[in-house]
N, C-alpha and C positions, 0 to 999 in steps of 0.2 A: 073671481076668477075673470070675469067681465072687465072689472075696474083692472086688475092686476096686467092684462093685455091692454087696455086701452093705455094704461099707462106707459107699457112697455113698448107700444106701436110710438105714440109720441115721444118719448127717448129715444128711438131708433130713428124715425123721421129727423130729430131734432140734430142726431149725428149727424145724418145722412147729408143735411143742408150744410152742414160746417164742413164735412170732407168734402162736398161739389165747392163751398165756394172756394176751400186752402188749393184743391187741385186748380181752380181756375187760377187763382193770385198767381200760385207757383207758374204757369204757362204764361201769365203774363209777363213775368221775369220780377216778382214780388223779392226785393234785395234781402229783408230781414224778417223772420218770424222769432216771437217772442215766446217761450213755454210759461206756462202757466204754472197754479200752486197745484191745479188738482192733478186727481190720480185717476188710473183708466187700467180697470181692471186689479184695484188694489197698488198699483205700481206708480208711484210719485210721480209726475209727470218730467220734471228733472234728471230723473233718473232712467228714462227709458227709452231704452235703447232702441228696440223694436220700432218704437215709432218715430224716435229723431231720427236715426240714422237709419236702419233699414228702408220704413217707409216715408218718410220725407225726404232723405238727400238720395239713398241709393237708388229705391223705383219711383219717384216722383222727379229724379234729377236735378234738385233745387240746388241751387247754384250759389245762392246767398250763406250770409253766415246766420247761426242761430243763436238767440242771446236768452240769458236767464232773465228771470223776475226778479225785483227788488229784494235780496238777500235769498232767493228761490234754492240757490242748493245748500244754504242752511236749512232750510225746512224739510229739508229729505228725509230725514232724523224726524221721530215723534215730538223728541225733546228738540227745538231747533240748536242750531251749533255744538249737538252734542259728542258726536265722534264727526268731527270737523275734515279728519285725514279722509277719513267712507266718503264724506256729503262731497269732497272736490275730487277724489278719483270715480266716482260714481255718476257726476255729471259730465265732466269733462268725455268720460269713455263713453258716453250714452250721447256725447256728440254735440252737446253743449260748445259752441265756439267762443263765445265773449261771457263772461262774469258780471252779473251786477254786484259790485262786495263794498258798500258804505263806509262800514266802519275799522272790521279785520282786515285790510287791505294787506300789511304787512304780514299776518300769520298766514293770508291764501298764498301769497309771495311766495314765502318760504317754503310752506308745505306743498305747495304745487311743485317747484324747483326740486324740491328734496325726492316727491315721487316721481317725476322724471328722472332725474342721475340715478335711484333706484330701478329704474328702467318697470316700475308698476305701471305708470302712463308711459306709453309709447312713443317715442320721438315723433314718428309720423302722425299722430293726433294732434300734436304741437303745430308742424308744419302744416296741416289740411286746418285746422283752426286760423294760422295765421295768413295761409293763400285767400281762404275766403274773405277772410277782413280787408286783407289790402287789396282784393279784385273789386269787392264793394267800395271801398274810398277811389278805387282809381276807375271806374266806371264815372262815378260821381261827380269827378273832376276835385278829389279834396287835396290834389298835391298839386294842381294848378292854381285853385281859388279858393283855399283854406279856409277864408273866415265869409261870415255872413254877409248879405248885400241888408245895411241896416236901414236903407232909406224907406221903408214903409213899418219901419217899428212903432212910429208912433199910432199907427192905424188900428194895433192892437187892443183889445179888450176895450173898444171903444161903445158906449153907451149903446146906440143904434144899432152895433150888432149883438149885444147882450140881448136886445128885444128881440130880434131876430129868432134867438134860438130855440123857442119853444113851438115857432111855425114849422121850422124849418125839419124839429124833429117829429112832430104830426105830420110833415107831407113826405117825409122818409117815411113812416111805419106804414102810410095809407101806401105806399106806392111797393114798398114791400109785402105788406099782405095780398094787394090786387096780384102781385108778379105768384106770391107762394099758394094763392087761394085759401088765405086766412092761417092756417096750420096751428104750430106752437104759439106763434107772435100774437095771431088772433085770439087765441083762447089764452094767451098772459094777461094782454094788454085791451081787451074790449072789456064794457064800455071804457070809453074815454073822459075824462070828466078834468077839464081844465079850466081854473079859476083865475083869469090874467087880469 
């Protein structure tokens, strides 16, 4: 019983930290949120209308757009892609604005179009998704300057930067543990043994 309470308490503390960080990010104006593959109370996150629309968009007033994880809508059903029509409807109606469909995109487009035409997915949901995506793109200036500045591309992946990564990660964890008083991060990661 004590172990169960401790475990539940740890999970609750972890959830509260995630919730706090999410609220802070939304208040600071984060533009995109990616939905995870996980489930909450038995509901896959990609179909969780309560968390995506009711909580994130309506209660927290998130103004950016929500993007699926890689093939995330496919994984709504226990056998991925089994009832694809249902997965598309569930994901879009839950509030996902942009779906990552790497392979079956023609099937996705045809199915989504059919569901909108047949009023299974309301056009207002599509309008909201388009509005959110365009708003972020306009805010970022992507219509005025659509291409990235490649002048620093040669700096990416340099060995000197890769060598700093383990130290920066440890520094971040140490600061996080100090800020959070140890908590779940400290319980899961200590002692740290780094063989460089």
